[in-house]
Each structure stands twice: as C-alpha cells, then as structure tokens.
C-alpha positions as CSV (number, residue, x, y, z in Angstrom):
1,M,-116.9,32.2,3.7
2,I,-114.5,29.8,5.1
3,V,-114.9,26.4,6.3
4,N,-112.5,24.1,8.2
5,L,-112.4,20.4,6.8
6,T,-109.6,20.0,9.4
7,P,-110.4,17.8,12.6
8,H,-108.9,20.7,14.3
9,E,-109.4,24.4,14.8
10,V,-108.1,26.7,12.9
11,N,-106.7,29.7,14.7
12,I,-105.5,32.7,12.2
13,G,-104.6,35.5,14.4
14,S,-108.0,36.4,16.9
15,L,-109.9,34.4,14.2
16,T,-111.0,30.7,15.4
17,I,-112.6,28.5,12.7
18,P,-114.1,25.6,14.2
19,S,-114.0,22.3,11.7
20,S,-117.2,21.7,10.1
21,G,-116.1,17.8,9.6
22,V,-113.4,16.8,8.1
23,A,-112.4,15.9,4.2
24,R,-110.2,12.5,3.6
25,L,-108.3,11.1,0.9
26,A,-109.8,7.8,0.5
27,A,-106.6,5.5,1.4
28,K,-105.0,1.7,1.1
29,I,-102.1,0.2,2.1
30,V,-100.4,-2.3,-0.1
31,S,-97.7,-4.8,0.2
32,A,-94.4,-3.4,-1.3
33,G,-92.4,-6.3,-0.6
34,N,-89.8,-6.7,2.2
35,F,-86.2,-5.5,3.0
36,E,-83.8,-7.8,5.1
37,G,-87.4,-9.2,6.4
38,V,-89.1,-6.4,7.0
39,P,-92.1,-5.8,5.4
40,L,-92.7,-3.3,3.0
41,T,-95.9,-0.9,2.2
42,R,-97.2,1.6,0.1
43,T,-100.3,3.7,0.4
44,E,-102.4,4.1,-2.5
45,F,-104.4,7.5,-2.0
46,G,-108.3,7.8,-3.7
47,K,-111.2,9.7,-4.1
48,P,-111.6,12.4,-1.4
49,E,-114.4,11.8,1.6
50,G,-116.2,14.4,2.9
51,L,-115.1,17.1,0.6
52,P,-118.2,19.1,-1.1
53,E,-118.5,20.6,-4.6
54,A,-116.7,23.9,-4.5
55,E,-119.3,26.7,-4.3
56,E,-118.6,30.4,-5.3
57,G,-117.8,32.8,-2.8
58,T,-116.7,29.5,-0.1
59,L,-112.9,28.7,1.1
60,L,-112.6,25.3,2.6
61,I,-109.3,24.8,4.6
62,V,-108.1,20.8,4.2
63,S,-105.2,19.6,4.6
64,Q,-101.7,19.6,2.1
65,L,-102.6,16.5,0.9
66,I,-106.0,16.9,0.0
67,K,-104.6,20.1,-1.2
68,S,-101.7,18.6,-3.0
69,A,-104.1,15.8,-4.9
70,L,-106.9,18.2,-6.7
71,P,-104.5,20.7,-8.3
72,E,-107.4,22.1,-10.0
73,R,-109.8,23.0,-7.6
74,T,-109.1,27.0,-6.4
75,D,-111.0,27.1,-3.7
76,L,-108.8,24.2,-1.3
77,V,-106.7,26.0,1.0
78,V,-104.4,24.6,3.5
79,P,-103.1,26.8,7.2
80,A,-99.7,28.4,6.4
81,E,-97.1,30.0,7.8
82,L,-97.7,27.8,11.3
83,V,-97.7,29.0,14.6
84,R,-96.3,27.0,17.4
85,D,-95.9,27.5,21.2
86,D,-92.8,27.4,23.6
87,K,-93.2,23.3,23.3
88,G,-93.4,23.4,19.7
89,V,-97.0,22.7,19.4
90,I,-99.0,23.8,16.8
91,I,-100.9,26.9,18.0
92,G,-102.8,28.9,14.9
93,C,-101.7,30.0,11.5
94,R,-101.0,33.8,9.8
95,S,-102.4,32.7,6.8
96,L,-103.9,30.5,4.4
97,G,-102.2,28.7,1.8
98,I,-103.5,28.8,-1.6
C-alpha cells in the first residue's frame, strides 16, 4: 500500500495517489540577530506531526524535509524525477525516491 501524506495528489504515470492527510515537522521561528537593520531568523524543526508509525507493506509519500529528518525510516519516500508542464508547473513524477 502507498499512502500520500503530502497536501496534493501525486501522479506517477497513469497512477494517481490522492492526499490522505499531511505530515509536517513542527517548526519554530527564532531570532538570529540582524544584518544592516534587517531581522534575521532561523527555523528550528521539531517532531513530525501527522506521521503514523511504520507499518510493514506500506510506503508513505512525504516531503523531502520529513524524509531527511528521519533517515532511519525506510518506509518514507518522496516524489522523484519530477515532470513539469510547459509553464514549469509540476504535474507528476516518474518514480518515488527512497
């Protein structure tokens, strides 16, 4: 089974996988000083929200940010080999990256 936890449907060839909810990393913006009067901030990421535990036989499509934050999770995949239309808008992918 493949579960899509991104906010949009994922098209892989003729297969369309609708969104089944959204997994995100908790985020907090903290001050990092200023440069020539312009405020600088840093985003600190926390624990995932909306991400179920790993289940044998199930792949979870997530954002690259979540996949990178949890390298030990072998059930997380991301849309890969993106396909764009003539205006540069992503319309699908050719594979899922592990």
